[in-house]
N, C-alpha and C positions, 0 to 999 in steps of 0.2 A: 678748349674749352676741357675739355676731359686729359689734358695733361694741369692744368690747371689745379682742377678739381683732385688729382692723384698727388699731386704733390703739397697740395694740405692736407690729406690724408697720409701723408709719410709725417710729417709734421706733427700732427696730433699724434702719432702714435711716437712716436720719439720722444715727445712730451711725458704720453702718458708713462712709454721707458722709465723716464729720468725720475719720473715722480715717485714709481713702484720702488724702482735701486734706491734712490734717499732715504724713503720709508721705513724700509727694510732694513734700514743699516741703523737709522734711527730708533726701531722695535727690538731688534738683537742688543745695541748697547744699552738700550735703556735700563732691563732689568738687575746687571751687573751680573754679580755672583748670589746673590738673596738665594736661589733654591742651590747652591750647590753643598753640599756636605762640609762640617768645618771639622774637619781633623785638629784644629788648633783645643779645643774642648771635648774631648772623650765624653760621649754618653749624650750631649747635647744633642734637639732634634732641629733639623736647618732651620734660616729664619724662612727661608721657602715654603715649608712645611708649616711653620706659625703661620706666615700670611697664607695657608691654603686654607686653612681652619677657619681663621679670623673671616676671612672673606666667604664663608661656607654660611657662616652664621649674622652675615649680612654688614658686613663690618668694611669699609675703604680705611684702607695701610696707609697711610702717609710717611710714617717713617719708623722703623726697627731699628734696636739699636740694644747692646750689651750696656748692663747696666747692676751693679754689687751681683754679680752671681744671675742674674735674672735679666729677662728680656725687658726691655720698655719699649712698647708701642704706641705711636698717635694714630688714633684712628678716625676716623670720620662714621657717625650711626647714619642707621636708613632714613632717620629724618633732620641729618642735619648736623647733630651736636658733634662737637671736640672731645673727645674723652684720648685719656694716656690709661691704655692696660697696662697691668706689670703679670708674668705670664711665667710659669716655672717651665725653665729652660728644657727639662728633661720629661716633664709627662705633655707638656703644653697645656696645663690647669692654667686659667685666668687666676690670678690670685688674688689682685683687687682691681681697682676702676676708679679714676680720679677725673670729675668733670674738669675740662682742659678749654674751656670756648676764653673763658678771659685771660688765660695765662699764653698762648700760643697766636700766633697771628698769621700764622703758617698756611 
């Protein structure tokens, strides 16, 4: 009986270790290089900084990309509305916002 209990404990331990290992790999790979400095655009703040600033203001960033010399950021507001924000790449200031609910089904 004791041997069976030890075997179950070992199996549960191994399963938990695998879940944590796989989960760690997914989390590390998920963010990509969003926080990395972008040396191809001198003077621009990183996408990671833009994301961090917007998340501090209560937005959830869904997508961020370069669009005609500024960042186009698709976000979800605190109340669940989707918006498209345009951000100055050097100062991080929001330039404009457009409702994105009808446009984006992402």
